[in-house]
C-alpha positions as CSV (number, residue, x, y, z in Angstrom):
1,M,-123.2,218.8,-144.5
2,P,-122.4,216.9,-147.6
3,L,-120.3,213.7,-147.3
4,T,-117.8,215.1,-149.8
5,I,-116.9,217.9,-147.3
6,L,-117.4,215.9,-144.0
7,L,-115.1,213.0,-144.9
8,P,-112.0,215.1,-145.7
9,L,-112.7,217.3,-142.7
10,V,-112.7,214.2,-140.4
11,I,-109.6,212.7,-142.0
12,I,-107.7,215.9,-141.8
13,G,-108.7,216.4,-138.2
14,I,-107.6,212.9,-137.1
15,V,-104.3,213.2,-139.0
16,G,-103.8,216.7,-137.5
17,I,-104.3,215.4,-133.9
18,A,-101.9,212.5,-134.5
19,V,-99.2,214.9,-135.9
20,L,-99.8,217.4,-133.0
21,L,-99.4,214.6,-130.4
22,H,-96.2,213.4,-132.1
23,F,-94.6,216.9,-132.2
24,L,-95.6,217.5,-128.6
25,G,-93.7,214.3,-127.6
26,L,-96.8,212.5,-126.4
27,S,-96.3,209.5,-128.8
28,K,-93.1,208.3,-127.2
29,P,-93.1,204.9,-125.6
30,A,-92.9,205.0,-121.8
31,R,-89.6,204.4,-120.1
32,F,-88.6,203.7,-116.6
33,D,-86.1,206.2,-115.5
34,N,-85.3,204.3,-112.3
35,E,-86.6,201.4,-110.1
36,A,-89.1,203.7,-108.4
37,A,-90.8,204.4,-111.7
38,A,-91.0,200.7,-112.4
39,K,-92.3,200.1,-108.9
40,A,-95.0,202.8,-109.4
41,A,-96.0,201.2,-112.7
42,W,-96.3,197.8,-111.0
43,L,-98.4,199.2,-108.2
44,R,-100.8,200.8,-110.6
45,E,-101.6,197.3,-111.9
46,F,-101.3,195.4,-108.6
47,P,-101.7,197.9,-105.7
48,E,-101.9,195.2,-103.1
49,D,-98.7,193.5,-104.2
50,V,-95.6,195.5,-103.1
51,P,-92.4,194.7,-105.0
52,T,-89.5,193.4,-103.0
53,R,-86.9,193.3,-105.9
54,I,-86.9,195.1,-109.2
55,T,-84.4,194.5,-112.1
56,L,-84.4,197.2,-114.9
57,C,-83.2,196.3,-118.3
58,Q,-80.3,198.5,-119.7
59,N,-82.5,200.4,-122.1
60,H,-85.1,201.2,-119.3
61,S,-87.9,199.7,-121.3
62,A,-88.9,196.9,-119.0
63,A,-88.4,195.6,-115.5
64,L,-88.6,192.2,-113.8
65,V,-90.5,192.4,-110.5
66,D,-90.3,190.1,-107.5
67,A,-93.3,190.7,-105.3
68,S,-95.0,189.0,-102.4
69,Q,-97.8,187.4,-104.5
70,G,-95.6,186.3,-107.4
71,R,-93.0,187.4,-109.9
72,G,-93.8,189.4,-113.0
73,I,-92.8,191.9,-115.6
74,V,-93.7,195.5,-116.2
75,W,-93.3,197.1,-119.7
76,P,-94.5,200.0,-121.8
77,M,-97.6,199.6,-124.0
78,G,-97.4,202.8,-126.0
79,A,-97.2,205.8,-123.8
80,D,-98.6,203.9,-120.8
81,T,-97.3,200.9,-118.9
82,T,-98.7,197.5,-118.0
83,A,-97.6,194.6,-115.8
84,R,-98.3,190.8,-115.7
85,Y,-97.3,187.9,-113.5
86,L,-94.9,185.4,-115.1
87,T,-96.9,182.4,-114.0
88,D,-96.8,179.7,-116.7
89,A,-94.8,182.0,-119.0
90,R,-92.7,180.6,-121.9
91,I,-89.5,182.5,-122.6
92,E,-87.8,182.4,-126.0
93,R,-84.6,184.1,-127.1
94,T,-85.0,186.0,-130.4
95,G,-82.5,187.8,-132.6
96,N,-82.9,191.1,-130.8
97,G,-84.0,190.1,-127.3
98,L,-86.7,188.0,-125.8
99,C,-90.3,186.9,-126.5
100,I,-92.4,186.0,-123.5
101,T,-95.6,184.1,-124.1
102,L,-98.2,184.4,-121.4
103,P,-101.4,182.4,-120.9
104,D,-103.3,185.7,-120.9
105,Y,-105.4,186.8,-123.9
106,T,-105.0,190.5,-122.9
107,A,-101.2,190.3,-123.3
108,P,-100.4,187.0,-125.0
109,R,-96.9,188.0,-126.1
110,I,-94.3,190.4,-124.9
111,R,-91.3,191.3,-127.1
112,L,-88.4,192.8,-125.3
113,T,-85.4,194.4,-127.1
114,L,-82.3,193.4,-125.2
115,E,-78.6,193.0,-126.0
116,A,-77.5,189.3,-126.3
117,E,-75.7,189.3,-122.9
118,E,-78.5,191.0,-121.1
119,A,-81.1,188.6,-122.7
120,A,-79.1,185.6,-121.3
121,I,-79.1,187.2,-117.9
122,W,-82.9,187.9,-118.1
123,V,-83.6,184.3,-119.2
124,N,-81.8,183.0,-116.1
125,L,-83.6,185.6,-113.8
126,M,-87.0,184.6,-115.3
127,K,-86.2,180.9,-114.8
128,E,-85.4,181.8,-111.2
129,F,-88.6,183.8,-111.0
130,A,-90.9,181.2,-112.6
């Protein structure tokens, strides 16, 4: 097949798949409807470390987790979720929430959108956690 036909065909196919996924609602970021959903997301990453306390943020986009092996955070990464321990984390307030810097090259920085009052509460909780 000539490149002049193949290239547009591939580009149109990729764009079509992206548009279809978006219209089907499969491109929405993950959310935690309740603490059980956050707990399940944590256990997918760390099945041996059962959470003892979970604190959801108001917009249900992240959760602080206190578990037997340490304290951490679970948050969406696209339509999926991920979790990390807060060991050696640096926490900074930003104009629209928090920026958590981790010593982990797979997730070096987590940006959370939080209201100003909630960000202050989370900073205190994370200081308590760390």
